[in-house]
PDB file of N, CA, C and O in Angstrom:
ATOM      1  N   MET A   1       5.027 117.096  21.583  1.00  0.00           N
ATOM      2  CA  MET A   1       4.482 115.955  21.963  1.00  0.00           C
ATOM      3  C   MET A   1       3.128 115.786  22.399  1.00  0.00           C
ATOM      4  O   MET A   1       2.743 116.747  23.065  1.00  0.00           O
ATOM      5  N   SER A   2       2.281 114.878  22.242  1.00  0.00           N
ATOM      6  CA  SER A   2       1.008 114.858  22.618  1.00  0.00           C
ATOM      7  C   SER A   2       0.692 113.939  23.719  1.00  0.00           C
ATOM      8  O   SER A   2       1.178 112.809  23.667  1.00  0.00           O
ATOM      9  N   ASP A   3      -0.165 114.317  24.851  1.00  0.00           N
ATOM     10  CA  ASP A   3      -0.624 113.390  25.857  1.00  0.00           C
ATOM     11  C   ASP A   3      -1.791 112.461  25.613  1.00  0.00           C
ATOM     12  O   ASP A   3      -2.258 111.683  26.445  1.00  0.00           O
ATOM     13  N   VAL A   4      -2.216 112.641  24.333  1.00  0.00           N
ATOM     14  CA  VAL A   4      -3.364 111.820  23.897  1.00  0.00           C
ATOM     15  C   VAL A   4      -2.858 110.371  23.608  1.00  0.00           C
ATOM     16  O   VAL A   4      -1.893 110.178  22.867  1.00  0.00           O
ATOM     17  N   ILE A   5      -3.586 109.296  24.257  1.00  0.00           N
ATOM     18  CA  ILE A   5      -3.325 107.948  23.978  1.00  0.00           C
ATOM     19  C   ILE A   5      -4.229 107.335  22.811  1.00  0.00           C
ATOM     20  O   ILE A   5      -5.453 107.242  22.912  1.00  0.00           O
ATOM     21  N   SER A   6      -3.642 107.009  21.914  1.00  0.00           N
ATOM     22  CA  SER A   6      -4.567 106.248  20.875  1.00  0.00           C
ATOM     23  C   SER A   6      -5.547 105.336  21.432  1.00  0.00           C
ATOM     24  O   SER A   6      -5.289 104.899  22.554  1.00  0.00           O
ATOM     25  N   PRO A   7      -6.711 104.930  20.825  1.00  0.00           N
ATOM     26  CA  PRO A   7      -7.640 103.935  21.322  1.00  0.00           C
ATOM     27  C   PRO A   7      -7.104 102.591  21.275  1.00  0.00           C
ATOM     28  O   PRO A   7      -7.475 101.756  22.099  1.00  0.00           O
ATOM     29  N   ASP A   8      -6.261 102.320  20.373  1.00  0.00           N
ATOM     30  CA  ASP A   8      -5.572 100.963  20.538  1.00  0.00           C
ATOM     31  C   ASP A   8      -4.630 100.670  21.567  1.00  0.00           C
ATOM     32  O   ASP A   8      -4.540  99.585  22.141  1.00  0.00           O
ATOM     33  N   THR A   9      -3.838 101.813  21.805  1.00  0.00           N
ATOM     34  CA  THR A   9      -3.018 101.632  22.922  1.00  0.00           C
ATOM     35  C   THR A   9      -3.764 101.730  24.258  1.00  0.00           C
ATOM     36  O   THR A   9      -3.409 100.943  25.135  1.00  0.00           O
ATOM     37  N   ARG A  10      -4.625 102.483  24.491  1.00  0.00           N
ATOM     38  CA  ARG A  10      -5.531 102.564  25.629  1.00  0.00           C
ATOM     39  C   ARG A  10      -6.181 100.993  25.727  1.00  0.00           C
ATOM     40  O   ARG A  10      -6.222 100.507  26.857  1.00  0.00           O
ATOM     41  N   ALA A  11      -6.620 100.295  24.749  1.00  0.00           N
ATOM     42  CA  ALA A  11      -7.165  98.977  24.996  1.00  0.00           C
ATOM     43  C   ALA A  11      -6.066  97.979  25.510  1.00  0.00           C
ATOM     44  O   ALA A  11      -6.221  97.159  26.415  1.00  0.00           O
ATOM     45  N   ALA A  12      -4.916  98.195  24.765  1.00  0.00           N
ATOM     46  CA  ALA A  12      -3.924  97.317  25.079  1.00  0.00           C
ATOM     47  C   ALA A  12      -3.610  97.327  26.534  1.00  0.00           C
ATOM     48  O   ALA A  12      -3.528  96.296  27.201  1.00  0.00           O
ATOM     49  N   ILE A  13      -3.388  98.885  27.141  1.00  0.00           N
ATOM     50  CA  ILE A  13      -3.062  99.065  28.452  1.00  0.00           C
ATOM     51  C   ILE A  13      -4.285  98.446  29.487  1.00  0.00           C
ATOM     52  O   ILE A  13      -4.011  97.971  30.589  1.00  0.00           O
ATOM     53  N   GLU A  14      -5.453  98.518  29.033  1.00  0.00           N
ATOM     54  CA  GLU A  14      -6.328  98.128  29.887  1.00  0.00           C
ATOM     55  C   GLU A  14      -6.580  96.555  29.895  1.00  0.00           C
ATOM     56  O   GLU A  14      -7.224  96.009  30.791  1.00  0.00           O
ATOM     57  N   ARG A  15      -6.050  95.912  28.881  1.00  0.00           N
ATOM     58  CA  ARG A  15      -6.082  94.343  28.939  1.00  0.00           C
ATOM     59  C   ARG A  15      -4.984  93.936  29.892  1.00  0.00           C
ATOM     60  O   ARG A  15      -5.156  93.027  30.704  1.00  0.00           O
ATOM     61  N   ILE A  16      -3.731  94.685  29.778  1.00  0.00           N
ATOM     62  CA  ILE A  16      -2.761  94.304  30.650  1.00  0.00           C
ATOM     63  C   ILE A  16      -2.883  94.825  32.072  1.00  0.00           C
ATOM     64  O   ILE A  16      -2.368  94.167  32.975  1.00  0.00           O
ATOM     65  N   ALA A  17      -3.518  95.942  32.338  1.00  0.00           N
ATOM     66  CA  ALA A  17      -3.685  96.346  33.715  1.00  0.00           C
ATOM     67  C   ALA A  17      -4.884  95.765  34.394  1.00  0.00           C
ATOM     68  O   ALA A  17      -5.026  95.922  35.606  1.00  0.00           O
ATOM     69  N   PHE A  18      -5.752  95.103  33.680  1.00  0.00           N
ATOM     70  CA  PHE A  18      -6.957  94.432  34.272  1.00  0.00           C
ATOM     71  C   PHE A  18      -6.639  93.230  35.194  1.00  0.00           C
ATOM     72  O   PHE A  18      -6.275  92.232  34.571  1.00  0.00           O
ATOM     73  N   PHE A  19      -6.691  93.107  36.478  1.00  0.00           N
ATOM     74  CA  PHE A  19      -6.575  92.012  37.248  1.00  0.00           C
ATOM     75  C   PHE A  19      -7.819  91.869  37.975  1.00  0.00           C
ATOM     76  O   PHE A  19      -8.068  92.728  38.822  1.00  0.00           O
ATOM     77  N   PRO A  20      -8.672  90.889  37.776  1.00  0.00           N
ATOM     78  CA  PRO A  20      -9.941  90.730  38.372  1.00  0.00           C
ATOM     79  C   PRO A  20      -9.876  90.383  39.886  1.00  0.00           C
ATOM     80  O   PRO A  20      -9.071  89.519  40.234  1.00  0.00           O
ATOM     81  N   THR A  21     -10.704  91.023  40.859  1.00  0.00           N
ATOM     82  CA  THR A  21     -10.671  90.482  42.129  1.00  0.00           C
ATOM     83  C   THR A  21     -11.371  89.281  42.223  1.00  0.00           C
ATOM     84  O   THR A  21     -12.234  88.987  41.396  1.00  0.00           O
ATOM     85  N   PRO A  22     -11.039  88.481  43.267  1.00  0.00           N
ATOM     86  CA  PRO A  22     -11.631  87.263  43.593  1.00  0.00           C
ATOM     87  C   PRO A  22     -12.960  87.062  43.416  1.00  0.00           C
ATOM     88  O   PRO A  22     -13.371  86.007  42.933  1.00  0.00           O
ATOM     89  N   GLU A  23     -13.864  88.161  43.826  1.00  0.00           N
ATOM     90  CA  GLU A  23     -15.292  88.198  43.746  1.00  0.00           C
ATOM     91  C   GLU A  23     -15.560  88.256  42.257  1.00  0.00           C
ATOM     92  O   GLU A  23     -16.642  87.798  41.888  1.00  0.00           O
ATOM     93  N   GLU A  24     -14.819  88.702  41.438  1.00  0.00           N
ATOM     94  CA  GLU A  24     -15.215  88.816  40.115  1.00  0.00           C
ATOM     95  C   GLU A  24     -14.879  87.453  39.508  1.00  0.00           C
ATOM     96  O   GLU A  24     -15.558  87.215  38.509  1.00  0.00           O
ATOM     97  N   THR A  25     -14.107  86.603  39.812  1.00  0.00           N
ATOM     98  CA  THR A  25     -13.838  85.305  39.235  1.00  0.00           C
ATOM     99  C   THR A  25     -14.713  84.171  39.693  1.00  0.00           C
ATOM    100  O   THR A  25     -14.692  83.045  39.195  1.00  0.00           O
ATOM    101  N   LEU A  26     -15.595  84.617  40.825  1.00  0.00           N
ATOM    102  CA  LEU A  26     -16.235  83.314  41.495  1.00  0.00           C
ATOM    103  C   LEU A  26     -17.666  83.227  40.886  1.00  0.00           C
ATOM    104  O   LEU A  26     -18.313  84.229  40.580  1.00  0.00           O
ATOM    105  N   VAL A  27     -18.120  81.914  40.731  1.00  0.00           N
ATOM    106  CA  VAL A  27     -19.375  81.626  40.500  1.00  0.00           C
ATOM    107  C   VAL A  27     -20.109  81.074  41.833  1.00  0.00           C
ATOM    108  O   VAL A  27     -19.775  80.019  42.373  1.00  0.00           O
ATOM    109  N   PRO A  28     -21.093  81.867  42.274  1.00  0.00           N
ATOM    110  CA  PRO A  28     -21.765  81.426  43.453  1.00  0.00           C
ATOM    111  C   PRO A  28     -22.072  80.213  43.659  1.00  0.00           C
ATOM    112  O   PRO A  28     -22.560  79.564  42.733  1.00  0.00           O
ATOM    113  N   VAL A  29     -21.851  79.614  44.952  1.00  0.00           N
ATOM    114  CA  VAL A  29     -22.131  78.335  45.367  1.00  0.00           C
ATOM    115  C   VAL A  29     -23.527  77.909  44.987  1.00  0.00           C
ATOM    116  O   VAL A  29     -23.832  76.821  44.500  1.00  0.00           O
ATOM    117  N   ALA A  30     -24.425  79.025  45.306  1.00  0.00           N
ATOM    118  CA  ALA A  30     -25.902  78.517  45.267  1.00  0.00           C
ATOM    119  C   ALA A  30     -26.164  78.358  43.757  1.00  0.00           C
ATOM    120  O   ALA A  30     -27.054  77.569  43.440  1.00  0.00           O
ATOM    121  N   ARG A  31     -25.549  78.961  42.864  1.00  0.00           N
ATOM    122  CA  ARG A  31     -25.669  78.625  41.421  1.00  0.00           C
ATOM    123  C   ARG A  31     -25.305  77.179  41.004  1.00  0.00           C
ATOM    124  O   ARG A  31     -25.942  76.466  40.228  1.00  0.00           O
ATOM    125  N   LEU A  32     -24.151  76.875  41.668  1.00  0.00           N
ATOM    126  CA  LEU A  32     -23.589  75.571  41.467  1.00  0.00           C
ATOM    127  C   LEU A  32     -24.648  74.404  41.843  1.00  0.00           C
ATOM    128  O   LEU A  32     -24.731  73.353  41.206  1.00  0.00           O
ATOM    129  N   ALA A  33     -25.484  74.750  43.022  1.00  0.00           N
ATOM    130  CA  ALA A  33     -26.309  73.897  43.616  1.00  0.00           C
ATOM    131  C   ALA A  33     -27.613  74.014  42.662  1.00  0.00           C
ATOM    132  O   ALA A  33     -28.154  72.939  42.399  1.00  0.00           O
ATOM    133  N   VAL A  34     -28.056  74.921  42.235  1.00  0.00           N
ATOM    134  CA  VAL A  34     -29.139  75.237  41.292  1.00  0.00           C
ATOM    135  C   VAL A  34     -29.065  74.595  39.948  1.00  0.00           C
ATOM    136  O   VAL A  34     -29.989  73.992  39.402  1.00  0.00           O
ATOM    137  N   ASP A  35     -27.771  74.804  39.437  1.00  0.00           N
ATOM    138  CA  ASP A  35     -27.605  74.334  38.151  1.00  0.00           C
ATOM    139  C   ASP A  35     -27.292  72.892  38.236  1.00  0.00           C
ATOM    140  O   ASP A  35     -27.264  72.304  37.155  1.00  0.00           O
ATOM    141  N   GLY A  36     -27.046  72.194  39.319  1.00  0.00           N
ATOM    142  CA  GLY A  36     -26.837  70.858  39.365  1.00  0.00           C
ATOM    143  C   GLY A  36     -25.483  70.431  38.850  1.00  0.00           C
ATOM    144  O   GLY A  36     -25.245  69.279  38.488  1.00  0.00           O
ATOM    145  N   LEU A  37     -24.632  71.396  38.837  1.00  0.00           N
ATOM    146  CA  LEU A  37     -23.132  71.151  38.221  1.00  0.00           C
ATOM    147  C   LEU A  37     -22.378  70.298  39.199  1.00  0.00           C
ATOM    148  O   LEU A  37     -22.414  70.465  40.418  1.00  0.00           O
ATOM    149  N   ALA A  38     -21.647  69.310  38.534  1.00  0.00           N
ATOM    150  CA  ALA A  38     -20.685  68.704  39.376  1.00  0.00           C
ATOM    151  C   ALA A  38     -19.495  69.169  39.171  1.00  0.00           C
ATOM    152  O   ALA A  38     -18.628  68.412  38.733  1.00  0.00           O
ATOM    153  N   GLY A  39     -19.218  70.509  39.448  1.00  0.00           N
ATOM    154  CA  GLY A  39     -18.055  71.086  39.194  1.00  0.00           C
ATOM    155  C   GLY A  39     -16.838  71.143  40.212  1.00  0.00           C
ATOM    156  O   GLY A  39     -16.956  70.641  41.330  1.00  0.00           O
ATOM    157  N   VAL A  40     -15.810  71.687  39.852  1.00  0.00           N
ATOM    158  CA  VAL A  40     -14.759  71.746  40.853  1.00  0.00           C
ATOM    159  C   VAL A  40     -14.249  73.106  41.042  1.00  0.00           C
ATOM    160  O   VAL A  40     -14.364  73.916  40.123  1.00  0.00           O
ATOM    161  N   LEU A  41     -13.725  73.414  42.094  1.00  0.00           N
ATOM    162  CA  LEU A  41     -13.284  74.643  42.486  1.00  0.00           C
ATOM    163  C   LEU A  41     -11.639  74.913  42.710  1.00  0.00           C
ATOM    164  O   LEU A  41     -10.982  73.933  43.064  1.00  0.00           O
ATOM    165  N   THR A  42     -11.082  75.936  42.560  1.00  0.00           N
ATOM    166  CA  THR A  42      -9.718  76.020  42.994  1.00  0.00           C
ATOM    167  C   THR A  42      -9.763  76.381  44.496  1.00  0.00           C
ATOM    168  O   THR A  42     -10.828  76.496  45.101  1.00  0.00           O
ATOM    169  N   ILE A  43      -8.429  76.571  45.123  1.00  0.00           N
ATOM    170  CA  ILE A  43      -8.308  76.776  46.475  1.00  0.00           C
ATOM    171  C   ILE A  43      -8.849  78.233  46.675  1.00  0.00           C
ATOM    172  O   ILE A  43      -9.681  78.446  47.557  1.00  0.00           O
ATOM    173  N   PRO A  44      -8.382  79.248  45.857  1.00  0.00           N
ATOM    174  CA  PRO A  44      -8.896  80.648  46.151  1.00  0.00           C
ATOM    175  C   PRO A  44     -10.288  80.801  46.020  1.00  0.00           C
ATOM    176  O   PRO A  44     -10.877  81.586  46.763  1.00  0.00           O
ATOM    177  N   GLU A  45     -11.034  79.989  44.959  1.00  0.00           N
ATOM    178  CA  GLU A  45     -12.551  79.954  44.865  1.00  0.00           C
ATOM    179  C   GLU A  45     -13.120  79.451  46.165  1.00  0.00           C
ATOM    180  O   GLU A  45     -13.996  80.043  46.795  1.00  0.00           O
ATOM    181  N   THR A  46     -12.552  78.301  46.526  1.00  0.00           N
ATOM    182  CA  THR A  46     -13.337  77.550  47.754  1.00  0.00           C
ATOM    183  C   THR A  46     -13.088  78.710  48.930  1.00  0.00           C
ATOM    184  O   THR A  46     -14.014  78.969  49.699  1.00  0.00           O
ATOM    185  N   ALA A  47     -11.942  79.326  49.031  1.00  0.00           N
ATOM    186  CA  ALA A  47     -11.914  80.126  50.370  1.00  0.00           C
ATOM    187  C   ALA A  47     -12.733  81.248  50.111  1.00  0.00           C
ATOM    188  O   ALA A  47     -13.210  81.798  51.103  1.00  0.00           O
ATOM    189  N   GLY A  48     -13.016  81.735  48.937  1.00  0.00           N
ATOM    190  CA  GLY A  48     -13.890  82.872  48.621  1.00  0.00           C
ATOM    191  C   GLY A  48     -15.384  82.589  49.002  1.00  0.00           C
ATOM    192  O   GLY A  48     -16.148  83.371  49.569  1.00  0.00           O
ATOM    193  N   TYR A  49     -15.657  81.267  48.560  1.00  0.00           N
ATOM    194  CA  TYR A  49     -17.205  80.889  49.038  1.00  0.00           C
ATOM    195  C   TYR A  49     -17.311  80.740  50.776  1.00  0.00           C
ATOM    196  O   TYR A  49     -18.293  81.041  51.454  1.00  0.00           O
ATOM    197  N   LEU A  50     -16.211  80.274  51.193  1.00  0.00           N
ATOM    198  CA  LEU A  50     -16.407  79.790  52.653  1.00  0.00           C
ATOM    199  C   LEU A  50     -15.880  81.264  53.490  1.00  0.00           C
ATOM    200  O   LEU A  50     -15.946  81.310  54.718  1.00  0.00           O
ATOM    201  N   LYS A  51     -15.444  82.246  52.811  1.00  0.00           N
ATOM    202  CA  LYS A  51     -14.976  83.366  53.311  1.00  0.00           C
ATOM    203  C   LYS A  51     -13.895  83.263  54.533  1.00  0.00           C
ATOM    204  O   LYS A  51     -13.905  83.903  55.584  1.00  0.00           O
ATOM    205  N   VAL A  52     -12.989  82.307  54.109  1.00  0.00           N
ATOM    206  CA  VAL A  52     -11.920  82.105  54.753  1.00  0.00           C
ATOM    207  C   VAL A  52     -10.504  82.353  54.020  1.00  0.00           C
ATOM    208  O   VAL A  52     -10.466  82.849  52.894  1.00  0.00           O
ATOM    209  N   THR A  53      -9.441  82.010  54.668  1.00  0.00           N
ATOM    210  CA  THR A  53      -8.246  82.290  53.936  1.00  0.00           C
ATOM    211  C   THR A  53      -7.794  80.932  53.131  1.00  0.00           C
ATOM    212  O   THR A  53      -8.367  79.850  53.258  1.00  0.00           O
ATOM    213  N   ARG A  54      -6.908  81.128  52.463  1.00  0.00           N
ATOM    214  CA  ARG A  54      -6.446  79.931  51.472  1.00  0.00           C
ATOM    215  C   ARG A  54      -5.843  79.009  52.583  1.00  0.00           C
ATOM    216  O   ARG A  54      -6.032  77.797  52.471  1.00  0.00           O
ATOM    217  N   GLN A  55      -5.154  79.475  53.611  1.00  0.00           N
ATOM    218  CA  GLN A  55      -4.432  78.544  54.699  1.00  0.00           C
ATOM    219  C   GLN A  55      -5.384  77.684  55.297  1.00  0.00           C
ATOM    220  O   GLN A  55      -5.106  76.541  55.661  1.00  0.00           O
ATOM    221  N   THR A  56      -6.710  78.301  55.427  1.00  0.00           N
ATOM    222  CA  THR A  56      -7.886  77.522  56.264  1.00  0.00           C
ATOM    223  C   THR A  56      -8.311  76.412  55.341  1.00  0.00           C
ATOM    224  O   THR A  56      -8.544  75.302  55.819  1.00  0.00           O
ATOM    225  N   VAL A  57      -8.426  76.632  54.087  1.00  0.00           N
ATOM    226  CA  VAL A  57      -8.768  75.644  53.082  1.00  0.00           C
ATOM    227  C   VAL A  57      -7.688  74.397  53.067  1.00  0.00           C
ATOM    228  O   VAL A  57      -8.017  73.211  53.100  1.00  0.00           O
ATOM    229  N   HIS A  58      -6.333  74.895  53.011  1.00  0.00           N
ATOM    230  CA  HIS A  58      -5.563  73.769  53.128  1.00  0.00           C
ATOM    231  C   HIS A  58      -5.652  72.971  54.401  1.00  0.00           C
ATOM    232  O   HIS A  58      -5.377  71.772  54.410  1.00  0.00           O
ATOM    233  N   ALA A  59      -6.054  73.657  55.528  1.00  0.00           N
ATOM    234  CA  ALA A  59      -6.206  72.922  56.880  1.00  0.00           C
ATOM    235  C   ALA A  59      -7.428  71.941  56.836  1.00  0.00           C
ATOM    236  O   ALA A  59      -7.439  70.832  57.370  1.00  0.00           O
ATOM    237  N   LEU A  60      -8.402  72.474  56.160  1.00  0.00           N
ATOM    238  CA  LEU A  60      -9.541  71.632  55.940  1.00  0.00           C
ATOM    239  C   LEU A  60      -9.352  70.439  55.134  1.00  0.00           C
ATOM    240  O   LEU A  60     -10.103  69.480  55.313  1.00  0.00           O
ATOM    241  N   ILE A  61      -8.384  70.395  54.225  1.00  0.00           N
ATOM    242  CA  ILE A  61      -8.071  69.358  53.401  1.00  0.00           C
ATOM    243  C   ILE A  61      -7.132  68.586  54.081  1.00  0.00           C
ATOM    244  O   ILE A  61      -7.149  67.371  53.888  1.00  0.00           O
ATOM    245  N   ASN A  62      -6.259  69.107  54.898  1.00  0.00           N
ATOM    246  CA  ASN A  62      -5.294  68.126  55.743  1.00  0.00           C
ATOM    247  C   ASN A  62      -6.142  67.476  56.801  1.00  0.00           C
ATOM    248  O   ASN A  62      -5.821  66.332  57.124  1.00  0.00           O
ATOM    249  N   ARG A  63      -7.244  68.070  57.426  1.00  0.00           N
ATOM    250  CA  ARG A  63      -7.937  67.468  58.262  1.00  0.00           C
ATOM    251  C   ARG A  63      -8.900  66.370  57.792  1.00  0.00           C
ATOM    252  O   ARG A  63      -9.315  65.543  58.605  1.00  0.00           O
ATOM    253  N   GLY A  64      -9.283  66.337  56.450  1.00  0.00           N
ATOM    254  CA  GLY A  64     -10.073  65.431  56.006  1.00  0.00           C
ATOM    255  C   GLY A  64     -11.595  65.915  55.685  1.00  0.00           C
ATOM    256  O   GLY A  64     -12.502  65.237  55.203  1.00  0.00           O
ATOM    257  N   GLU A  65     -11.614  67.125  56.043  1.00  0.00           N
ATOM    258  CA  GLU A  65     -12.852  67.752  55.878  1.00  0.00           C
ATOM    259  C   GLU A  65     -13.489  68.175  54.470  1.00  0.00           C
ATOM    260  O   GLU A  65     -14.682  68.351  54.223  1.00  0.00           O
ATOM    261  N   LEU A  66     -12.354  68.297  53.581  1.00  0.00           N
ATOM    262  CA  LEU A  66     -12.558  68.481  52.099  1.00  0.00           C
ATOM    263  C   LEU A  66     -11.567  67.550  51.466  1.00  0.00           C
ATOM    264  O   LEU A  66     -10.441  67.306  51.900  1.00  0.00           O
ATOM    265  N   ARG A  67     -12.160  67.034  50.323  1.00  0.00           N
ATOM    266  CA  ARG A  67     -11.332  66.319  49.382  1.00  0.00           C
ATOM    267  C   ARG A  67     -10.721  67.197  48.365  1.00  0.00           C
ATOM    268  O   ARG A  67     -11.138  68.301  48.014  1.00  0.00           O
ATOM    269  N   ARG A  68      -9.732  66.600  47.958  1.00  0.00           N
ATOM    270  CA  ARG A  68      -9.056  67.501  46.777  1.00  0.00           C
ATOM    271  C   ARG A  68      -8.408  66.592  45.807  1.00  0.00           C
ATOM    272  O   ARG A  68      -8.138  65.435  46.130  1.00  0.00           O
ATOM    273  N   PHE A  69      -8.158  67.044  44.684  1.00  0.00           N
ATOM    274  CA  PHE A  69      -7.194  66.166  43.661  1.00  0.00           C
ATOM    275  C   PHE A  69      -6.516  66.969  42.833  1.00  0.00           C
ATOM    276  O   PHE A  69      -6.927  68.129  42.805  1.00  0.00           O
ATOM    277  N   LYS A  70      -5.473  66.670  42.052  1.00  0.00           N
ATOM    278  CA  LYS A  70      -4.551  67.408  41.318  1.00  0.00           C
ATOM    279  C   LYS A  70      -4.742  67.191  39.861  1.00  0.00           C
ATOM    280  O   LYS A  70      -4.914  66.055  39.419  1.00  0.00           O
ATOM    281  N   VAL A  71      -4.717  68.314  39.048  1.00  0.00           N
ATOM    282  CA  VAL A  71      -4.755  68.168  37.624  1.00  0.00           C
ATOM    283  C   VAL A  71      -3.285  68.997  37.321  1.00  0.00           C
ATOM    284  O   VAL A  71      -3.106  70.215  37.358  1.00  0.00           O
ATOM    285  N   GLY A  72      -2.434  68.069  37.054  1.00  0.00           N
ATOM    286  CA  GLY A  72      -0.990  68.505  36.794  1.00  0.00           C
ATOM    287  C   GLY A  72      -0.553  68.973  38.127  1.00  0.00           C
ATOM    288  O   GLY A  72      -0.597  68.212  39.093  1.00  0.00           O
ATOM    289  N   ARG A  73      -0.110  70.257  38.226  1.00  0.00           N
ATOM    290  CA  ARG A  73       0.267  70.907  39.619  1.00  0.00           C
ATOM    291  C   ARG A  73      -0.998  71.682  40.213  1.00  0.00           C
ATOM    292  O   ARG A  73      -0.909  72.288  41.281  1.00  0.00           O
ATOM    293  N   CYS A  74      -2.101  71.637  39.518  1.00  0.00           N
ATOM    294  CA  CYS A  74      -3.195  72.534  40.159  1.00  0.00           C
ATOM    295  C   CYS A  74      -4.066  71.664  41.062  1.00  0.00           C
ATOM    296  O   CYS A  74      -4.311  70.516  40.689  1.00  0.00           O
ATOM    297  N   THR A  75      -4.526  72.090  42.158  1.00  0.00           N
ATOM    298  CA  THR A  75      -5.281  71.679  43.139  1.00  0.00           C
ATOM    299  C   THR A  75      -6.853  71.800  42.843  1.00  0.00           C
ATOM    300  O   THR A  75      -7.210  72.896  42.410  1.00  0.00           O
ATOM    301  N   ARG A  76      -7.717  70.938  42.996  1.00  0.00           N
ATOM    302  CA  ARG A  76      -8.944  71.074  42.561  1.00  0.00           C
ATOM    303  C   ARG A  76      -9.874  70.672  43.600  1.00  0.00           C
ATOM    304  O   ARG A  76      -9.446  69.666  44.166  1.00  0.00           O
ATOM    305  N   ILE A  77     -10.973  71.071  44.062  1.00  0.00           N
ATOM    306  CA  ILE A  77     -11.849  70.617  45.175  1.00  0.00           C
ATOM    307  C   ILE A  77     -13.173  70.388  44.620  1.00  0.00           C
ATOM    308  O   ILE A  77     -13.707  71.284  43.967  1.00  0.00           O
ATOM    309  N   PRO A  78     -13.766  69.253  44.820  1.00  0.00           N
ATOM    310  CA  PRO A  78     -15.201  69.034  44.323  1.00  0.00           C
ATOM    311  C   PRO A  78     -16.048  70.100  44.827  1.00  0.00           C
ATOM    312  O   PRO A  78     -15.881  70.471  45.989  1.00  0.00           O
ATOM    313  N   ALA A  79     -16.994  70.674  44.051  1.00  0.00           N
ATOM    314  CA  ALA A  79     -17.943  71.689  44.586  1.00  0.00           C
ATOM    315  C   ALA A  79     -19.056  71.054  45.571  1.00  0.00           C
ATOM    316  O   ALA A  79     -19.588  71.698  46.475  1.00  0.00           O
ATOM    317  N   ALA A  80     -19.293  69.901  45.314  1.00  0.00           N
ATOM    318  CA  ALA A  80     -20.169  69.081  46.108  1.00  0.00           C
ATOM    319  C   ALA A  80     -19.681  68.962  47.477  1.00  0.00           C
ATOM    320  O   ALA A  80     -20.493  68.892  48.399  1.00  0.00           O
ATOM    321  N   ASP A  81     -18.208  68.928  47.727  1.00  0.00           N
ATOM    322  CA  ASP A  81     -17.665  68.940  48.901  1.00  0.00           C
ATOM    323  C   ASP A  81     -17.994  70.260  49.781  1.00  0.00           C
ATOM    324  O   ASP A  81     -18.272  70.248  50.981  1.00  0.00           O
ATOM    325  N   VAL A  82     -17.925  71.166  49.118  1.00  0.00           N
ATOM    326  CA  VAL A  82     -17.967  72.578  49.545  1.00  0.00           C
ATOM    327  C   VAL A  82     -19.307  72.692  49.979  1.00  0.00           C
ATOM    328  O   VAL A  82     -19.527  73.161  51.096  1.00  0.00           O
ATOM    329  N   LEU A  83     -20.301  72.300  49.192  1.00  0.00           N
ATOM    330  CA  LEU A  83     -21.714  72.613  49.497  1.00  0.00           C
ATOM    331  C   LEU A  83     -22.051  71.711  50.843  1.00  0.00           C
ATOM    332  O   LEU A  83     -22.769  72.124  51.754  1.00  0.00           O
ATOM    333  N   ALA A  84     -21.458  70.494  50.821  1.00  0.00           N
ATOM    334  CA  ALA A  84     -21.673  69.390  51.803  1.00  0.00           C
ATOM    335  C   ALA A  84     -21.116  70.011  53.308  1.00  0.00           C
ATOM    336  O   ALA A  84     -21.704  69.822  54.373  1.00  0.00           O
ATOM    337  N   LEU A  85     -20.014  70.693  53.166  1.00  0.00           N
ATOM    338  CA  LEU A  85     -19.412  71.263  54.229  1.00  0.00           C
ATOM    339  C   LEU A  85     -20.225  72.474  54.917  1.00  0.00           C
ATOM    340  O   LEU A  85     -20.313  72.646  56.133  1.00  0.00           O
ATOM    341  N   VAL A  86     -20.705  73.144  54.085  1.00  0.00           N
ATOM    342  CA  VAL A  86     -21.606  74.413  54.141  1.00  0.00           C
ATOM    343  C   VAL A  86     -22.898  73.878  54.750  1.00  0.00           C
ATOM    344  O   VAL A  86     -23.323  74.340  55.809  1.00  0.00           O
ATOM    345  N   GLY A  87     -23.483  72.970  54.130  1.00  0.00           N
ATOM    346  CA  GLY A  87     -24.929  72.460  54.584  1.00  0.00           C
ATOM    347  C   GLY A  87     -24.789  71.508  55.602  1.00  0.00           C
ATOM    348  O   GLY A  87     -25.783  71.237  56.276  1.00  0.00           O
ATOM    349  N   GLY A  88     -23.562  70.872  55.858  1.00  0.00           N
ATOM    350  CA  GLY A  88     -23.511  69.721  56.967  1.00  0.00           C
ATOM    351  C   GLY A  88     -23.044  70.205  58.294  1.00  0.00           C
ATOM    352  O   GLY A  88     -22.898  69.446  59.252  1.00  0.00           O
ATOM    353  N   GLY A  89     -22.792  71.598  58.334  1.00  0.00           N
ATOM    354  CA  GLY A  89     -22.382  71.942  59.635  1.00  0.00           C
ATOM    355  C   GLY A  89     -20.847  71.672  60.019  1.00  0.00           C
ATOM    356  O   GLY A  89     -20.424  71.868  61.158  1.00  0.00           O
ATOM    357  N   GLY A  90     -20.018  71.183  58.916  1.00  0.00           N
ATOM    358  CA  GLY A  90     -18.699  70.898  59.336  1.00  0.00           C
ATOM    359  C   GLY A  90     -18.441  69.499  58.893  1.00  0.00           C
ATOM    360  O   GLY A  90     -17.269  69.195  58.672  1.00  0.00           O
ATOM    361  N   ASP A  91     -19.296  68.683  58.747  1.00  0.00           N
ATOM    362  CA  ASP A  91     -19.119  67.168  58.522  1.00  0.00           C
ATOM    363  C   ASP A  91     -19.287  67.013  56.986  1.00  0.00           C
ATOM    364  O   ASP A  91     -20.378  66.637  56.557  1.00  0.00           O
ATOM    365  N   ALA A  92     -18.265  67.282  56.137  1.00  0.00           N
ATOM    366  CA  ALA A  92     -18.509  67.369  54.714  1.00  0.00           C
ATOM    367  C   ALA A  92     -18.100  65.936  54.168  1.00  0.00           C
ATOM    368  O   ALA A  92     -18.972  65.269  53.611  1.00  0.00           O
ATOM    369  N   ALA A  93     -16.761  65.410  54.308  1.00  0.00           N
ATOM    370  CA  ALA A  93     -16.821  64.339  53.599  1.00  0.00           C
ATOM    371  C   ALA A  93     -16.694  62.902  54.604  1.00  0.00           C
ATOM    372  O   ALA A  93     -15.713  62.162  54.535  1.00  0.00           O
ATOM    373  N   ALA A  94     -17.598  62.711  55.326  1.00  0.00           N
ATOM    374  CA  ALA A  94     -17.641  61.792  56.231  1.00  0.00           C
ATOM    375  C   ALA A  94     -18.148  60.309  55.580  1.00  0.00           C
ATOM    376  O   ALA A  94     -18.247  59.318  56.304  1.00  0.00           O
TER     377      ALA A  94
END
């Protein structure tokens, strides 16, 4: 038996085994502001930008400090609200 893995098998394993970290999946908030995108963020993306937990993001939503909407079962947060929260010192959706 050989311990050598074929290139095709190695590529398949790498595709299966690759799980990006949250930092690898995020677009910087500053880039959203510069690009002028009217983008939306997921809960984990928002938590990453704000450097808080997902539970804190849910608390911000429940307190009305961030708006959210649903796309099917997925929650999305307007990027503009996150920018307003960061830039406004805590008074985002007033």
